[in-house]
C-alpha positions in Angstrom: -0.1 0.0 0.0 1.2 3.4 -0.8 0.9 7.0 0.1 -2.5 7.3 -1.5 -4.3 5.2 0.9 -4.9 8.1 3.4 -6.2 10.7 0.6 -9.9 11.8 0.6 -10.1 11.5 -3.1 -11.6 8.3 -4.3 -9.8 8.2 -7.5 -6.4 8.4 -5.3 -7.3 5.8 -3.3 -8.4 3.7 -6.2 -4.3 3.6 -6.7 -3.3 3.0 -3.1 -2.4 -0.7 -4.0 -0.7 -0.3 -7.0 3.1 -1.3 -6.8 3.9 2.3 -8.0 5.3 4.5 -5.5 2.7 7.2 -5.8 2.7 10.4 -4.1 -0.3 13.0 -3.9 0.3 16.5 -5.6 2.6 18.3 -2.9 5.8 19.6 -1.4 7.0 15.8 -0.3 6.9 14.8 -4.0 8.5 18.2 -5.3 11.3 18.0 -2.6 12.1 14.2 -3.5 12.1 15.4 -7.2 14.6 18.2 -6.5 16.7 16.2 -4.1 17.1 13.2 -6.2 17.1 15.3 -9.6 14.5 13.1 -11.0 11.5 14.0 -13.6 8.1 14.0 -12.4 5.5 11.6 -14.1 2.2 13.2 -13.1 -0.9 11.2 -14.2 -4.3 13.0 -13.9 -7.7 11.4 -14.0 -10.9 10.8 -12.0 -12.6 8.0 -10.4 -15.3 7.2 -13.0 -12.9 7.3 -16.1 -12.9 4.2 -18.1 -9.6 4.6 -19.7 -8.0 5.5 -16.4 -9.0 2.1 -15.0 -7.7 0.5 -18.2 -4.4 2.2 -17.8 -4.2 1.3 -14.2 -4.9 -2.5 -15.0 -2.5 -2.5 -17.9 0.5 -0.3 -16.6 0.2 0.9 -13.0 -0.7 -2.6 -11.7 2.2 -4.2 -13.7 5.3 -4.7 -11.4 7.8 -4.2 -14.3 6.6 -1.1 -15.1 6.3 0.3 -11.8 9.7 -0.8 -11.2 11.0 1.9 -14.0 8.7 4.5 -12.7 10.1 4.0 -9.3 13.4 3.8 -10.3 13.8 6.8 -12.5 10.6 9.0 -11.6 8.6 10.6 -9.0 5.3 9.6 -9.8 2.4 11.7 -8.9 -1.4 11.1 -9.0 -3.8 13.9 -9.2 -7.8 14.1 -9.3 -8.7 16.6 -11.9 -12.0 17.4 -10.1 -10.2 18.3 -6.9 -7.8 20.4 -8.7 -9.2 21.8 -12.0 -6.7 24.6 -12.1 -3.9 22.0 -12.7 -5.9 19.9 -15.0 -6.5 23.0 -17.1 -2.8 24.0 -17.0 -1.3 20.8 -17.9 -4.1 19.7 -20.2 -3.5 22.8 -22.3 0.2 21.6 -22.5 -1.3 18.2 -23.8 -3.7 19.5 -26.4 -0.9 22.1 -27.5 1.8 19.6 -28.0 -0.3 16.6 -29.2 -3.3 18.3 -30.9 -5.7 16.3 -28.7 -6.7 15.8 -25.0 -8.3 13.3 -22.6 -7.9 11.5 -19.3 -5.8 9.8 -18.3 -3.4 12.6 -18.8 0.1 11.7 -18.8 2.5 14.5 -18.4 6.3 14.5 -17.6 7.6 17.6 -15.7 11.2 18.8 -14.5 11.3 19.2 -10.8 10.2 23.0 -11.1 7.0 21.6 -12.6 7.5 22.5 -16.1 6.0 20.3 -18.6 8.3 18.8 -21.1 6.6 15.7 -22.8 2.8 14.9 -22.9 0.2 12.6 -23.8 -2.9 10.7 -22.6 -3.7 7.1 -22.5 -0.8 4.8 -23.4 -0.9 1.3 -24.1 1.7 -0.8 -21.7 4.3 -1.5 -24.3 4.3 2.1 -25.7 4.3 3.3 -22.3 7.3 1.4 -21.2 9.3 2.6 -24.2 8.4 6.1 -23.5 9.5 5.8 -20.1 13.0 4.2 -20.9 13.6 7.0 -23.6 12.7 9.8 -21.3 15.1 8.5 -18.6 17.8 8.2 -21.4 17.2 11.6 -22.5 17.1 13.1 -18.9 20.5 11.5 -18.6 22.3 12.4 -21.8 20.4 15.6 -22.8 19.1 17.7 -19.6 19.7 20.9 -21.4 17.3 20.1 -24.3 14.8 18.8 -22.0 15.2 22.1 -19.9 14.9 24.2 -23.1 11.8 22.4 -24.3 10.1 22.8 -20.8 10.9 26.5 -21.0 9.5 26.9 -24.6 6.3 25.0 -23.5 5.9 27.0 -20.2 6.5 30.2 -22.2 3.6 29.3 -24.8 1.3 28.4 -21.8 2.0 31.6 -20.1 1.0 33.5 -23.3 -1.9 31.3 -23.9 -3.4 31.5 -20.5 -2.9 35.0 -19.7 -5.4 37.8 -20.5 -3.5 41.0 -19.6 -6.2 43.9 -20.6 -9.6 44.8 -21.3 -9.2 44.6 -25.1 -12.5 44.1 -27.1 -15.6 45.7 -28.1 -19.0 44.9 -26.7 -21.5 44.5 -29.2 -23.9 41.9 -30.5 -21.6 40.6 -33.4 -20.3 37.6 -31.4 -24.1 36.4 -30.8 -24.7 36.5 -34.6 -21.3 34.8 -35.3 -22.0 31.9 -32.7 -25.2 31.2 -33.9 -24.2 30.9 -37.7 -21.5 28.7 -36.3 -24.1 26.4 -34.5 -26.3 26.3 -37.8 -23.3 25.3 -40.0 -22.5 22.2 -37.8 -26.0 21.4 -36.6 -27.2 17.7 -37.5 -30.7 18.3 -38.6 -31.7 14.7 -38.3 -30.5 13.7 -35.0 -29.9 16.8 -33.3 -26.5 17.9 -31.6 -23.5 19.3 -33.4 -20.7 17.9 -35.4 -19.9 14.4 -35.9 -19.6 11.5 -33.4 -18.8 11.4 -30.5 -21.5 13.9 -29.3 -21.6 15.5 -26.0 -24.6 17.1 -24.5 -22.9 20.7 -24.2 -25.9 22.4 -22.2 -23.9 25.7 -22.4 -24.6 25.6 -26.2 -28.4 24.8 -25.4 -28.4 27.9 -22.9 -27.0 30.2 -25.5 -29.6 28.8 -28.5 -32.6 29.6 -26.4 -31.7 33.2 -25.7 -30.7 34.2 -29.2 -32.8 32.5 -31.6 -31.8 29.0 -31.9 -35.0 27.4 -30.3 -35.4 24.7 -32.9 -31.9 23.3 -32.7 -32.1 23.2 -28.9 -35.5 21.8 -28.8 -34.6 19.2 -31.3 -31.4 18.1 -29.7 -33.1 17.8 -26.2 -35.9 15.8 -27.7 -33.5 13.2 -29.6 -31.3 13.1 -26.4 -34.0 12.3 -24.3 -35.3 9.5 -26.6 -32.0 8.2 -27.1 -29.6 5.8 -25.0 -27.8 8.9 -23.8 -30.8 9.1 -21.3 -31.1 6.2 -18.9 -34.6 5.1 -20.0 -35.1 3.0 -17.0 -33.4 5.0 -14.0 -33.3 8.4 -15.3 -30.3 10.7 -15.7 -27.9 11.2 -18.5 -24.5 9.4 -19.5 -21.5 11.5 -20.3 -21.5 11.3 -24.3 -22.7 9.1 -27.0 -20.1 7.4 -29.1 -22.3 7.5 -32.2 -24.2 10.4 -34.0 -27.9 9.0 -32.9 -27.4 9.4 -29.2 -27.9 5.5 -28.9 -24.5 3.9 -27.4 -23.3 6.1 -24.5 -19.9 6.2 -22.7 -21.9 5.1 -19.7 -20.6 7.2 -16.8 -22.9 9.8 -15.1 -21.6 13.1 -14.0 -23.4 15.5 -11.6 -22.7 18.6 -13.6 -24.4 17.1 -16.7 -27.6 16.0 -14.7 -27.7 19.8 -13.2 -27.4 21.7 -16.3 -29.6 19.4 -18.5 -32.4 19.5 -15.7 -32.3 23.4 -16.3 -32.3 23.0 -19.9 -35.2 20.7 -20.0 -37.0 22.8 -17.7 -36.5 25.9 -20.2 -37.7 23.7 -22.9 -41.0 22.9 -21.2 -41.4 26.7 -20.3 -41.0 27.5 -24.2 -43.2 24.6 -25.4 -45.6 23.4 -22.8 -44.8 19.8 -23.9 -44.6 17.6 -21.0 -42.0 15.3 -22.7 -39.6 17.9 -21.5 -40.7 18.3 -18.1 -40.8 14.4 -17.6 -37.1 14.0 -18.7 -36.3 17.1 -16.0 -38.2 15.3 -13.3 -36.9 11.9 -13.7 -33.2 13.1 -13.9 -33.9 14.8 -10.5 -35.6 11.7 -9.1 -32.2 9.8 -10.3 -30.1 12.6 -8.6 -32.1 12.5 -5.4 -32.2 8.6 -5.3 -28.6 7.6 -6.2 -26.4 10.6 -5.9 -27.6 12.3 -2.7 -25.6 11.9 0.4 -27.1 11.4 3.8 -26.7 15.0 4.6 -28.6 16.4 1.4 -25.6 17.2 -0.6 -24.7 15.3 -3.9 -22.0 13.0 -4.8 -19.8 13.7 -7.9 -20.4 10.7 -10.4 -21.2 7.3 -11.4 -18.7 4.8 -13.0 -19.1 3.6 -16.6 -17.7 0.3 -15.7 -19.5 -2.5 -13.3 -17.8 -5.7 -13.0 -14.6 -4.5 -15.0 -16.8 -4.0 -18.0 -18.1 -0.7 -19.5 -21.9 -0.3 -19.5 -22.8 -3.9 -18.1 -25.1 -2.3 -15.4 -27.1 -0.7 -18.3 -27.5 -3.2 -21.3 -29.9 -6.0 -22.2 -30.2 -9.0 -24.3 -33.6 -9.6 -25.6 -33.7 -13.0 -23.8 -33.1 -11.0 -20.3 -36.1 -8.8 -21.1 -38.2 -11.9 -22.3 -37.7 -13.3 -18.8 -39.3 -10.4 -17.2 -41.9 -9.1 -19.3 -43.1 -12.6 -20.9 -45.9 -11.8 -23.5 -45.2 -7.9 -23.3 -41.8 -8.4 -24.6 -42.6 -8.0 -28.3 -44.2 -4.5 -28.2 -41.7 -3.2 -25.6 -38.8 -4.4 -27.7 -40.3 -2.7 -30.8 -40.7 0.5 -29.0 -37.1 0.4 -27.5 -35.2 -0.9 -30.8 -34.3 -4.4 -28.9 -33.1 -7.1 -31.3 -31.9 -10.6 -30.9 -28.5 -9.6 -32.4 -28.3 -6.5 -30.2 -28.6 -2.7 -31.4 -25.0 -2.4 -30.0 -22.8 -5.5 -29.9 -22.6 -9.3 -28.9 -26.3 -9.3 -28.6 -26.3 -6.5 -26.5 -29.1 -3.6 -26.5 -29.1 -0.1 -25.1 -33.0 1.0 -24.7 -33.9 4.0 -26.5 -37.4 5.0 -27.0 -40.4 6.0 -24.7 -43.5 4.6 -23.2 -44.4 1.3 -21.5 -44.0 2.9 -18.1 -45.1 -0.2 -16.1 -42.8 -2.5 -17.8 -40.0 0.0 -17.6 -40.4 0.0 -13.7 -40.4 -3.9 -13.7 -37.0 -4.0 -15.8 -35.8 -1.1 -13.3 -36.5 -3.5 -10.3 -34.4 -6.5 -12.0 -31.6 -4.3 -13.1 -31.4 -2.8 -9.5 -30.4 -6.3 -8.2 -27.1 -6.1 -10.4 -23.8 -5.2 -9.6 -24.0 -1.2 -9.4 -21.0 0.9 -10.9 -18.7 2.5 -8.6 -19.9 5.9 -7.1 -17.5 8.8 -6.5 -18.8 10.2 -3.1 -16.6 13.3 -3.4 -18.7 16.3 -2.9 -17.8 19.2 -4.8 -19.1 22.7 -4.0 -19.0 23.9 -7.6 -21.0 20.9 -8.8 -23.5 21.2 -6.1 -24.2 24.8 -6.8 -25.1 23.8 -10.1 -27.5 21.1 -8.7 -29.0 23.4 -6.4 -29.9 25.7 -9.4 -31.2 22.7 -11.4 -33.8 21.7 -8.4 -35.0 25.3 -8.0 -35.9 25.3 -11.8 -37.8 22.1 -11.1 -39.5 23.2 -8.1 -37.7 20.9 -5.7 -37.4 23.4 -3.2 -37.0 21.3 -0.1 -34.1 19.3 -1.6 -32.5 22.5 -2.8 -32.7 24.1 0.6 -31.2 21.3 2.3 -28.1 21.0 0.1 -27.5 24.9 0.2 -27.8 24.4 4.1 -25.1 21.7 3.9 -22.6 23.9 1.9 -23.2 26.9 3.9 -22.6 25.2 7.1 -19.8 22.8 6.0 -17.9 24.8 3.4 -18.3 28.5 4.2 -15.8 29.6 7.0 -14.4 32.9 7.9 -15.3 34.5 4.4 -13.9 31.5 2.4 -15.4 28.6 0.6 -13.9 25.1 0.6 -14.1 22.8 -2.8 -14.2 19.9 -0.8 -13.6 19.4 3.1 -9.7 19.2 2.1 -9.4 21.4 -0.8 -9.7 25.3 -1.1 -12.5 26.8 -3.1 -11.7 27.9 -6.6 -13.5 30.4 -8.9 -16.3 28.1 -10.1 -17.0 27.0 -6.5 -17.8 30.7 -5.6 -19.5 31.5 -8.8 -21.8 28.0 -9.0 -22.7 28.5 -5.2 -23.6 32.3 -5.4 -25.6 31.8 -8.2 -27.3 28.7 -6.7 -27.9 31.1 -3.5 -29.4 33.6 -5.7 -31.7 31.1 -7.5 -33.0 29.8 -4.2 -33.7 33.3 -3.1 -36.1 33.8 -6.1 -37.4 30.6 -5.5 -38.2 30.8 -1.6 -37.7 34.8 -1.3 -36.1 34.1 2.1 -33.6 36.9 2.6 -31.0 34.9 4.0 -30.1 33.3 0.9 -29.9 36.8 -0.8 -27.7 37.7 2.1 -25.5 34.8 1.7 -25.1 35.2 -2.1 -23.7 38.7 -1.5 -21.1 37.4 0.9 -20.0 34.6 -1.3 -19.8 37.3 -4.3 -18.1 39.7 -2.1 -15.3 37.2 -1.1 -15.2 36.0 -4.9 -14.4 39.5 -5.8 -11.9 39.9 -3.0 -10.0 36.6 -3.8 -10.1 36.3 -7.4 -11.1 39.5 -9.4 -8.4 41.2 -11.5 -9.4 44.8 -10.8 -6.8 46.3 -13.2 -7.5 44.1 -16.3 -10.7 42.7 -15.5 -12.2 39.1 -15.1 -11.3 36.6 -12.5 -8.4 34.2 -11.9 -9.2 30.5 -11.5 -7.4 30.4 -8.0 -6.5 32.7 -5.1 -2.9 33.0 -5.7 -1.9 31.1 -2.8 -0.6 27.8 -4.1 2.7 28.6 -4.9 3.1 25.2 -6.9 0.9 26.4 -9.6 3.0 27.8 -12.4 0.6 30.0 -14.1 -2.5 31.7 -12.2 -4.8 31.8 -15.4 -8.3 32.9 -16.3 -10.6 30.4 -17.2 -12.8 31.4 -20.4 -13.8 28.2 -22.1 -17.3 26.9 -21.7 -17.2 23.3 -22.1 -18.6 20.4 -20.3 -19.2 22.9 -17.3 -19.3 26.7 -17.9 -16.3 28.8 -17.1 -15.8 30.7 -13.7 -15.7 33.9 -15.8 -18.9 33.5 -17.6 -21.0 32.4 -14.6 -19.3 35.4 -12.5 -20.4 37.8 -15.3 -23.9 36.8 -15.1 -23.8 36.6 -11.4 -22.9 40.1 -11.0 -25.2 41.5 -13.6 -27.9 39.7 -11.7 -26.8 40.5 -8.5 -26.9 44.3 -9.1 -30.5 44.2 -10.2 -31.4 42.5 -6.6 -29.4 44.9 -4.5 -29.2 48.0 -6.7 -25.3 48.0 -6.1 -23.9 49.2 -9.4 -20.4 48.2 -8.3 -21.6 44.8 -9.2 -22.9 45.7 -12.6 -19.6 47.7 -13.1 -17.6 44.3 -12.4 -19.7 42.0 -14.6 -19.0 44.5 -17.7 -15.5 44.8 -16.8 -15.3 41.0 -16.9 -17.0 40.8 -20.4 -14.8 43.5 -21.6 -11.6 41.7 -20.6 -12.9 38.9 -22.9 -14.2 41.2 -25.5 -11.4 40.3 -28.2 -11.9 36.6 -27.2 -15.5 36.8 -27.9 -15.3 38.6 -31.1 -12.9 35.8 -32.4 -14.0 32.6 -31.1 -17.5 33.1 -29.7 -18.5 29.6 -30.0 -16.0 28.7 -27.3 -17.6 30.8 -24.7 -21.7 30.2 -25.4 -22.3 30.9 -21.6 -20.2 34.2 -21.6 -22.3 35.1 -24.4 -25.6 34.7 -22.5 -24.1 37.2 -20.0 -23.4 39.8 -23.1 -26.8 39.4 -24.1 -28.2 40.2 -20.7 -25.7 43.2 -20.8 -26.8 44.4 -24.0 -30.6 43.6 -24.1 -31.1 44.4 -20.3 -33.0 42.5 -17.8 -36.8 41.7 -17.6 -37.3 42.5 -14.0 -40.8 41.4 -12.6 -41.6 42.7 -9.4 -44.5 41.2 -7.6 -45.9 42.7 -4.6 -48.6 41.3 -2.0 -49.2 39.6 1.1 -46.9 36.7 1.6 -48.3 33.3 1.2 -51.8 34.8 0.1 -53.3 33.0 -3.0 -53.5 36.0 -5.4 -49.6 36.5 -4.5 -48.7 33.0 -5.1 -50.8 32.9 -8.4 -48.7 35.5 -9.8 -45.3 34.1 -8.6 -46.3 31.0 -10.3 -46.7 32.7 -13.6 -43.8 34.6 -13.3 -41.5 31.4 -12.6 -43.4 29.2 -15.2 -43.3 31.7 -18.2 -39.8 31.6 -20.4 -38.1 35.0 -19.8 -34.6 34.4 -20.6 -33.1 37.8 -18.8 -35.6 37.4 -15.8 -35.0 38.9 -12.5 -37.7 38.2 -10.0 -38.4 40.4 -7.1 -40.8 39.9 -4.3 -42.0 42.8 -2.2 -44.2 41.7 0.7 -46.8 44.2 1.6 -50.3 43.7 3.2 -52.1 44.8 -0.1 -54.0 43.0 -3.1 -51.3 41.3 -5.2 -50.0 43.1 -8.6 -47.1 42.4 -10.6 -44.9 45.4 -12.7 -42.7 44.1 -15.6 -39.9 46.4 -16.5 -37.6 45.8 -19.6 -34.3 47.4 -19.4 -35.7 49.6 -16.8 -38.6 50.8 -18.8 -41.5 49.7 -16.9 -45.4 48.7 -17.9 -48.3 49.4 -15.6 -49.1 46.9 -13.1 -51.3 43.9 -13.7 -53.3 42.1 -10.8 -54.3 38.9 -12.8 -52.2 35.8 -13.5 -53.5 35.9 -17.1 -52.8 39.6 -17.7 -49.0 38.8 -16.5 -48.8 35.8 -18.6 -49.8 37.7 -21.7 -47.4 40.4 -21.0 -44.6 38.2 -20.4 -45.2 36.1 -23.4 -45.5 39.0 -25.6 -42.2 40.3 -24.6 -39.9 37.4 -23.3 -39.4 35.5 -26.4 -35.9 36.1 -27.8 -36.7 34.7 -31.3 
C-alpha cells in the first residue's frame, strides 16, 4: 500500500494498492524530485474514468512498469475534479503539443513543475518505451529537456494570460456564434458535429436566448429519446459514441444532470410539452435517489464500468427482457429498438425510445439487483451549486434548501469557501454556489439566501478579481506550486467561472441596486471582448451574459401579502413563463397582489391577474 491510501479523493485511493510509489500532489513529491534530480511523472484522471481504469490495470498494476517508474521518476497522482486549475494548465500543454486531450492525462515535468513531454492514455508497451526513452534523454540531454520545458511554459503563459480589457462589447459575437451552430447542426439527430456527441448544455442555453430554439429543442428531444438518457433509471450518461445518441459512454456526471435539468425545464417553459418536463423530473429523481448524500448534498459521479466491463449495468439481451416481461416483450422491444442480435454489440441492447412505464419499472427493479457501478462520493461545492440551481428550476425547493444548508454550514468558513473538506475553493465553487443561492432566493424569497449570495460574491471579488484588467483568476494565488495563475474562459462540459461570474454580477446588481456589481460584470465581459469576437463559439455561456448586458434584464416585481393565493398565483406565472433575462423580485406588503414588468428599466403598468401577467411576459420574453 502506498501514500494514496489516506487521501480523501476516491480516485487516489483507487491507486493505493498499485506497486507504483505514488505521491499526492504536494511538497513531499517536489522535494524528492529536486533532491534526487528526477523528472516527475504526473498522471491526472478521475475515479469514474473508463480509460483511467484501463491504464491502471495494464500499466500501474504491472510490477515491471512500476519498477521503471519507481527507479527513475517521482510519480504523482492527481484528481482532476479536486484540482481543475492544475488539470486545465497541464491539459492545455497536452492539447498544444499533441493536438488532442483526454484522460488519463500523462505529463512529464521537470522538478520545477514545467512540462516537457505530454500525452494521454498509453498502452503498456508504448508506455514502457516512453519511460525508458525519457530516462535516457534525462541522463544524456538535460539541457535539451530544460529548453523544451521552458518553451512549453512560455507558450502556456502567453496562451493562458489575459492582460487587458481589449475588445468591443456588441452583438456581433451573438450572430457569429449562432451562425456557427447552424453550420454544424445535425438536423436529423440533433446535436452538433459528428460522433462522439456531447450534451454541451452551455450551447443549449445560448441557443434558447438568441434565436436557436429549433436546434435546442430538437437536440433535447433526441437526447431524451436516445440511449444517452437512462430510460429505466433516469439521468444522462456523459456522451454518445455515435451520432444517434444511442450508445453512450456510460458514466454519469453530476454537472451533466444539473445543467440538463435546467435545459429541459426551459424547454418545457417554451413549448408546454410535458415530454421535456418529464425528462427533467426523472433526472432529478435519479439524482435524489442515487447521488444524494445522507446530509443532502450530492456526490460527483457514477462509473461507466461495473464488474470491470463498460456499460454492463445498463445493457440487455432480448432474452433477459423476455424473462421479465413475457408476452409484453414484443411490443416493448419494438418500442425500444431491442433486437436478438443487439442494437449495439454481442447481442446487447441499449434501450432507447419511450412509453411502457409499467414494463420499464419492472425492468428497473430487476436491474437494481445487478452489481452497481462505482460511485464517486466526493462532494464538490461548484457541482453542488449547479445542482441546487437545477432543483430550483424543477421546483424541488426542500431538496435545494437542504443541499444549500449543507454547503453553507460545512464549506463556508471565515469568508472563504472550500471545494471539498480538504481542498480550498476555486472560482467555479464561488460562482456556482453564489448563483445557486441567488436562484434559491428567487424561488423561496428568503432574505437569508440573498444575504448569503452577497457574502459569497464579495469574497469572490476579494480573492479572484483582477481589478486592473478585469475578469477573474481561477485560483486565489496562494498555491506556489501553480506555474500560471490563469483566467478560465472556455465553456466546455461546465460553464467557465468567468462566464458564470459575469451573469451573477449582472443579476446581483438588479437585486441589490449596487452598481459596483454591474460594473464588475461589464468589466469581466470587456476583459474577454477580443476573445468573444474571435471565437464566440468557445464561450456560449459568456455570450448569455453578454446578451443580458446588451438587451437589459426583464425585471418582474410581485407585490402582495406573503403566502396569499393571489400573490402565489402571480409568482407561479412569473416562474413558469420562459423569460431568458428574468430578474424576479418579491415585495411583501399587506395589499392585494400586483405585478409590474420592467424591460431594461422601462416599466409597464402593474397588472393584477395571472392571465394579464402571462400575456405580458409572453409578448416580450421570447428572444426569437
